[in-house]
N, CA, C and O atoms as a DFTB+ gen file, in Angstrom:
340 C
 N C O
     1  1     -48.783     -28.704     -95.985
     2  2     -47.997     -29.663     -95.269
     3  2     -47.610     -29.117     -93.892
     4  3     -47.672     -29.839     -92.897
     5  1     -47.229     -27.894     -93.836
     6  2     -46.852     -27.282     -92.569
     7  2     -48.080     -27.200     -91.655
     8  3     -47.994     -27.445     -90.452
     9  1     -49.214     -26.852     -92.252
    10  2     -50.439     -26.766     -91.462
    11  2     -50.818     -28.119     -90.888
    12  3     -51.242     -28.205     -89.735
    13  1     -50.673     -29.174     -91.671
    14  2     -51.002     -30.519     -91.209
    15  2     -50.072     -30.929     -90.072
    16  3     -50.511     -31.539     -89.096
    17  1     -48.794     -30.598     -90.196
    18  2     -47.819     -30.929     -89.163
    19  2     -48.124     -30.157     -87.880
    20  3     -48.058     -30.727     -86.791
    21  1     -48.451     -28.884     -87.992
    22  2     -48.796     -28.071     -86.829
    23  2     -50.083     -28.566     -86.182
    24  3     -50.207     -28.626     -84.958
    25  1     -51.021     -28.912     -87.028
    26  2     -52.297     -29.399     -86.527
    27  2     -52.104     -30.700     -85.751
    28  3     -52.715     -30.897     -84.701
    29  1     -51.248     -31.592     -86.273
    30  2     -50.974     -32.868     -85.622
    31  2     -50.256     -32.649     -84.285
    32  3     -50.609     -33.281     -83.288
    33  1     -49.255     -31.764     -84.252
    34  2     -48.520     -31.522     -83.007
    35  2     -49.434     -30.831     -81.983
    36  3     -49.338     -31.078     -80.781
    37  1     -50.304     -29.979     -82.477
    38  2     -51.260     -29.333     -81.570
    39  2     -52.208     -30.378     -80.990
    40  3     -52.548     -30.318     -79.808
    41  1     -52.630     -31.317     -81.798
    42  2     -53.527     -32.376     -81.358
    43  2     -52.839     -33.260     -80.314
    44  3     -53.457     -33.637     -79.318
    45  1     -51.561     -33.591     -80.538
    46  2     -50.796     -34.399     -79.586
    47  2     -50.647     -33.640     -78.276
    48  3     -50.835     -34.204     -77.198
    49  1     -50.311     -32.373     -78.375
    50  2     -50.150     -31.532     -77.186
    51  2     -51.469     -31.466     -76.410
    52  3     -51.486     -31.577     -75.184
    53  1     -52.561     -31.287     -77.134
    54  2     -53.876     -31.218     -76.517
    55  2     -54.214     -32.539     -75.814
    56  3     -54.789     -32.528     -74.726
    57  1     -53.864     -33.668     -76.424
    58  2     -54.115     -34.982     -75.837
    59  2     -53.311     -35.158     -74.550
    60  3     -53.825     -35.693     -73.567
    61  1     -52.064     -34.714     -74.549
    62  2     -51.216     -34.814     -73.353
    63  2     -51.802     -33.975     -72.227
    64  3     -51.855     -34.423     -71.081
    65  1     -52.233     -32.788     -72.537
    66  2     -52.835     -31.908     -71.534
    67  2     -54.101     -32.553     -70.957
    68  3     -54.335     -32.504     -69.750
    69  1     -54.907     -33.150     -71.825
    70  2     -56.143     -33.782     -71.375
    71  2     -55.839     -34.962     -70.449
    72  3     -56.539     -35.162     -69.456
    73  1     -54.804     -35.744     -70.764
    74  2     -54.431     -36.866     -69.907
    75  2     -53.997     -36.369     -68.533
    76  3     -54.373     -36.940     -67.509
    77  1     -53.203     -35.302     -68.521
    78  2     -52.753     -34.741     -67.245
    79  2     -53.938     -34.222     -66.445
    80  3     -53.986     -34.395     -65.227
    81  1     -54.894     -33.588     -67.113
    82  2     -56.091     -33.115     -66.432
    83  2     -56.886     -34.280     -65.864
    84  3     -57.394     -34.200     -64.746
    85  1     -56.996     -35.366     -66.632
    86  2     -57.707     -36.550     -66.156
    87  2     -57.007     -37.149     -64.943
    88  3     -57.661     -37.564     -63.986
    89  1     -55.667     -37.193     -64.983
    90  2     -54.905     -37.728     -63.863
    91  2     -55.082     -36.833     -62.629
    92  3     -55.243     -37.320     -61.510
    93  1     -55.050     -35.530     -62.856
    94  2     -55.240     -34.599     -61.740
    95  2     -56.627     -34.759     -61.148
    96  3     -56.797     -34.765     -59.929
    97  1     -57.597     -34.887     -62.001
    98  2     -58.980     -35.067     -61.548
    99  2     -59.116     -36.376     -60.774
   100  3     -59.814     -36.430     -59.762
   101  1     -58.456     -37.421     -61.242
   102  2     -58.494     -38.712     -60.568
   103  2     -57.845     -38.610     -59.179
   104  3     -58.387     -39.124     -58.200
   105  1     -56.696     -37.954     -59.100
   106  2     -56.012     -37.760     -57.817
   107  2     -56.885     -36.946     -56.866
   108  3     -56.981     -37.257     -55.679
   109  1     -57.510     -35.916     -57.392
   110  2     -58.366     -35.062     -56.587
   111  2     -59.552     -35.868     -56.037
   112  3     -59.923     -35.719     -54.873
   113  1     -60.131     -36.707     -56.868
   114  2     -61.270     -37.527     -56.439
   115  2     -60.844     -38.522     -55.359
   116  3     -61.567     -38.721     -54.383
   117  1     -59.672     -39.149     -55.526
   118  2     -59.175     -40.087     -54.511
   119  2     -58.876     -39.367     -53.200
   120  3     -59.179     -39.874     -52.120
   121  1     -58.281     -38.188     -53.302
   122  2     -57.967     -37.411     -52.100
   123  2     -59.250     -37.012     -51.368
   124  3     -59.309     -37.061     -50.139
   125  1     -60.260     -36.623     -52.117
   126  2     -61.535     -36.250     -51.522
   127  2     -62.191     -37.450     -50.844
   128  3     -62.757     -37.321     -49.758
   129  1     -62.116     -38.604     -51.477
   130  2     -62.691     -39.817     -50.896
   131  2     -61.961     -40.177     -49.604
   132  3     -62.599     -40.542     -48.617
   133  1     -60.644     -40.082     -49.599
   134  2     -59.854     -40.359     -48.402
   135  2     -60.218     -39.387     -47.283
   136  3     -60.387     -39.783     -46.130
   137  1     -60.334     -38.125     -47.638
   138  2     -60.699     -37.090     -46.665
   139  2     -62.067     -37.400     -46.051
   140  3     -62.232     -37.346     -44.832
   141  1     -63.041     -37.723     -46.899
   142  2     -64.390     -38.014     -46.404
   143  2     -64.391     -39.242     -45.495
   144  3     -65.081     -39.255     -44.475
   145  1     -63.635     -40.258     -45.851
   146  2     -63.545     -41.460     -45.028
   147  2     -62.943     -41.137     -43.665
   148  3     -63.447     -41.584     -42.634
   149  1     -61.871     -40.363     -43.665
   150  2     -61.226     -39.987     -42.407
   151  2     -62.151     -39.133     -41.547
   152  3     -62.198     -39.304     -40.329
   153  1     -62.882     -38.223     -42.166
   154  2     -63.811     -37.374     -41.417
   155  2     -64.935     -38.213     -40.796
   156  3     -65.340     -37.955     -39.662
   157  1     -65.433     -39.197     -41.515
   158  2     -66.464     -40.085     -40.968
   159  2     -65.927     -40.848     -39.762
   160  3     -66.616     -40.998     -38.753
   161  1     -64.695     -41.326     -39.876
   162  2     -64.083     -42.065     -38.784
   163  2     -63.902     -41.154     -37.560
   164  3     -64.172     -41.566     -36.432
   165  1     -63.452     -39.937     -37.786
   166  2     -63.271     -38.980     -36.692
   167  2     -64.615     -38.664     -36.043
   168  3     -64.708     -38.578     -34.819
   169  1     -65.653     -38.492     -36.857
   170  2     -66.989     -38.217     -36.318
   171  2     -67.482     -39.373     -35.454
   172  3     -68.084     -39.151     -34.403
   173  1     -67.231     -40.604     -35.893
   174  2     -67.648     -41.769     -35.113
   175  2     -66.908     -41.824     -33.776
   176  3     -67.508     -42.113     -32.741
   177  1     -65.608     -41.544     -33.802
   178  2     -64.812     -41.552     -32.572
   179  2     -65.300     -40.453     -31.634
   180  3     -65.447     -40.671     -30.431
   181  1     -65.549     -39.280     -32.190
   182  2     -66.022     -38.158     -31.377
   183  2     -67.392     -38.461     -30.767
   184  3     -67.639     -38.141     -29.605
   185  1     -68.264     -39.067     -31.535
   186  2     -69.600     -39.424     -31.028
   187  2     -69.469     -40.431     -29.887
   188  3     -70.174     -40.324     -28.883
   189  1     -68.579     -41.402     -30.033
   190  2     -68.342     -42.370     -28.966
   191  2     -67.813     -41.698     -27.707
   192  3     -68.235     -42.028     -26.599
   193  1     -66.899     -40.768     -27.874
   194  2     -66.336     -40.056     -26.728
   195  2     -67.406     -39.194     -26.055
   196  3     -67.461     -39.114     -24.828
   197  1     -68.260     -38.547     -26.864
   198  2     -69.342     -37.736     -26.300
   199  2     -70.307     -38.596     -25.489
   200  3     -70.692     -38.233     -24.377
   201  1     -70.690     -39.729     -26.049
   202  2     -71.646     -40.588     -25.342
   203  2     -71.026     -41.155     -24.070
   204  3     -71.716     -41.301     -23.061
   205  1     -69.748     -41.472     -24.104
   206  2     -69.075     -41.986     -22.909
   207  2     -68.988     -40.896     -21.839
   208  3     -69.217     -41.166     -20.660
   209  1     -68.661     -39.673     -22.244
   210  2     -68.588     -38.570     -21.293
   211  2     -69.965     -38.296     -20.686
   212  3     -70.077     -38.019     -19.492
   213  1     -71.001     -38.372     -21.505
   214  2     -72.360     -38.168     -21.018
   215  2     -72.748     -39.252     -20.017
   216  3     -73.367     -38.965     -18.992
   217  1     -72.387     -40.484     -20.313
   218  2     -72.669     -41.601     -19.409
   219  2     -71.936     -41.411     -18.083
   220  3     -72.512     -41.637     -17.019
   221  1     -70.670     -40.997     -18.141
   222  2     -69.905     -40.752     -16.916
   223  2     -70.547     -39.633     -16.097
   224  3     -70.612     -39.708     -14.870
   225  1     -71.013     -38.607     -16.782
   226  2     -71.668     -37.489     -16.101
   227  2     -72.952     -37.959     -15.426
   228  3     -73.226     -37.584     -14.286
   229  1     -73.745     -38.782     -16.127
   230  2     -74.983     -39.310     -15.538
   231  2     -74.692     -40.132     -14.287
   232  3     -75.394     -40.017     -13.282
   233  1     -73.649     -40.964     -14.356
   234  2     -73.278     -41.779     -13.200
   235  2     -72.865     -40.909     -12.027
   236  3     -73.231     -41.181     -10.883
   237  1     -72.100     -39.860     -12.313
   238  2     -71.632     -38.957     -11.260
   239  2     -72.808     -38.215     -10.629
   240  3     -72.858     -38.061      -9.408
   241  1     -73.749     -37.757     -11.447
   242  2     -74.927     -37.060     -10.925
   243  2     -75.746     -38.006     -10.052
   244  3     -76.241     -37.605      -8.998
   245  1     -75.892     -39.255     -10.482
   246  2     -76.644     -40.249      -9.707
   247  2     -75.971     -40.499      -8.361
   248  3     -76.638     -40.595      -7.332
   249  1     -74.656     -40.602      -8.380
   250  2     -73.895     -40.848      -7.159
   251  2     -74.066     -39.683      -6.177
   252  3     -74.261     -39.897      -4.980
   253  1     -73.991     -38.465      -6.685
   254  2     -74.150     -37.275      -5.841
   255  2     -75.567     -37.204      -5.285
   256  3     -75.764     -36.857      -4.120
   257  1     -76.559     -37.533      -6.123
   258  2     -77.951     -37.508      -5.665
   259  2     -78.181     -38.531      -4.560
   260  3     -78.874     -38.242      -3.585
   261  1     -77.606     -39.723      -4.702
   262  2     -77.731     -40.753      -3.659
   263  2     -77.092     -40.296      -2.349
   264  3     -77.633     -40.525      -1.268
   265  1     -75.941     -39.651      -2.461
   266  2     -75.256     -39.143      -1.269
   267  2     -76.090     -38.046      -0.608
   268  3     -76.198     -37.988       0.617
   269  1     -76.676     -37.181      -1.432
   270  2     -77.524     -36.117      -0.886
   271  2     -78.742     -36.705      -0.190
   272  3     -79.126     -36.224       0.876
   273  1     -79.352     -37.722      -0.760
   274  2     -80.504     -38.369      -0.127
   275  2     -80.114     -39.010       1.204
   276  3     -80.875     -38.965       2.170
   277  1     -78.927     -39.604       1.244
   278  2     -78.437     -40.219       2.478
   279  2     -78.256     -39.154       3.557
   280  3     -78.615     -39.374       4.713
   281  1     -77.704     -38.011       3.186
   282  2     -77.496     -36.912       4.134
   283  2     -78.848     -36.395       4.626
   284  3     -79.011     -36.114       5.814
   285  1     -79.808     -36.271       3.726
   286  2     -81.134     -35.778       4.108
   287  2     -81.835     -36.745       5.069
   288  3     -82.494     -36.324       6.021
   289  1     -81.682     -38.035       4.804
   290  2     -82.371     -39.013       5.648
   291  2     -81.743     -39.112       7.043
   292  3     -82.467     -39.277       8.025
   293  1     -80.434     -39.017       7.150
   294  2     -79.744     -39.125       8.443
   295  2     -79.615     -37.782       9.139
   296  3     -79.681     -37.693      10.365
   297  1     -79.438     -36.771       8.364
   298  2     -79.140     -35.469       8.947
   299  2     -77.652     -35.308       9.222
   300  3     -77.222     -34.282       9.750
   301  1     -76.876     -36.307       8.871
   302  2     -75.421     -36.263       9.098
   303  2     -74.691     -36.535       7.785
   304  3     -75.200     -37.206       6.887
   305  1     -73.503     -35.999       7.711
   306  2     -72.661     -36.235       6.544
   307  2     -71.951     -37.568       6.756
   308  3     -71.296     -37.763       7.780
   309  1     -72.074     -38.488       5.796
   310  2     -71.380     -39.768       5.967
   311  2     -69.872     -39.575       5.924
   312  3     -69.341     -38.886       5.053
   313  1     -69.202     -40.192       6.871
   314  2     -67.733     -40.098       6.922
   315  2     -67.159     -41.478       6.760
   316  3     -67.761     -42.476       7.156
   317  1     -66.022     -41.518       6.192
   318  2     -65.334     -42.781       6.037
   319  2     -64.573     -43.067       7.326
   320  3     -63.926     -42.181       7.884
   321  1     -64.653     -44.267       7.776
   322  2     -63.935     -44.652       8.979
   323  2     -62.500     -44.952       8.617
   324  3     -62.211     -45.839       7.813
   325  1     -61.615     -44.204       9.221
   326  2     -60.200     -44.388       8.966
   327  2     -59.489     -44.514      10.305
   328  3     -59.532     -43.588      11.115
   329  1     -58.854     -45.612      10.544
   330  2     -58.169     -45.843      11.813
   331  2     -56.671     -45.597      11.672
   332  3     -55.872     -46.126      12.445
   333  1     -56.301     -44.800      10.693
   334  2     -54.872     -44.536      10.512
   335  2     -54.465     -43.347      11.391
   336  3     -55.184     -42.351      11.477
   337  1     -53.338     -43.464      12.021
   338  2     -52.837     -42.400      12.896
   339  2     -51.572     -41.810      12.359
   340  3     -51.008     -40.900      12.966
């Protein structure tokens, strides 16, 4: 009788531990999924920022090249006309 009672309480204890492990595993899986989603979003934002910076750099290089070609063709540095005194 004592053995049966101990066996039953051990079984209940084991079941409680298993439920807690399942809950912990579930929380861990949700946390990992959230982390992965956030990392994907950050990667997308970073990729957008990289491509925008690259585009800005290309535009700036093009602008400088056009200015250099203008200087080469005229032989003079273009100046802005400012009539402010």
